[in-house]
N, C-alpha and C positions, 0 to 999 in steps of 0.2 A: 589500508582501509578501502572498502569496496562502497561505493554509493549508487542507488538506483532510485528511478521514478517507478511507482507501480500505479498503472491505471486500472480503476476498477469500476465494474459496473456493479449496480445495487438493485434490490426489488423496489419497485415505484414507491416513493415517499419515504426511503429508507437512508438516503444518501446523508443528510446532517447526522442521524444517530450513527450510523457507520463510521464516518469521519471522526466523531466526538470518540468512540471506543478504540480506533485504531491510534489516535492520538496519544493515547495513555500508554501503549506498548513499548517498552525499551527497544531501542534502534530506530524508532521513528521520529525523524526530526521535524517533519510537517506533514500535514494531513488537512486538505482542503474540500468541501464539497463544490462543484464546480457544474457548469451547463455543457451541453454537447453531447457527444457520444459515449462518454465515461462520466460517471456521476462523482467519482471522488479522485483526487490526485494525491499521491503520498510520496515523500521523499524520505528515504531510510538509508541507514548506513550499517554496516557490519565489518568484523575484521577480515573475511576473504567471501570468496563466492558461495562455499559450502554454508557457511553461517548465514549470509543473504538468502539461500534458497530454504534454510530452516526456518528463519524469521518470516519469509512469505507463507510457506506451506503449513507450518504447524500453528502460528501465532495469527497472521493477518487472514488467510483463508478460512480460520476458525471463527470468524468474527460473523454473526447471524445477520443476513440480510444481504450479504455478497453473492452475486451470481456468477461473475468472471473477473479476472485479473490477468494483467499483463505486465511484465517486469520488464523494464527497460535500464539495464545497468549504464553509468555514465563512463564514457571514456574521454579521455585527453588527448587529442590528435595534435 
C-alpha cells in the first residue's frame, strides 16, 4: 500500500468545493481545505505507485477548480 499527501492549489474561492468533491473519490482518505500556500491537503492511498499516479492524474486533477497539485508520497524511514 502506498500513501501520499497531495497539496492542491485552487482557483480563488474554490477550496471548500474542491475538498468536498475530492473527499468523495475512492482512494482518498481525507481532504481538508486549509490556509497557506496550498488551499487543500489530501491524504490518499493506492495499491502501488502506478495506481497512485492514476488516482492523481485521472481523478483528482480532473476536479474543476484545481490549478496545481504536488504529490508527496509517505516514506517510513
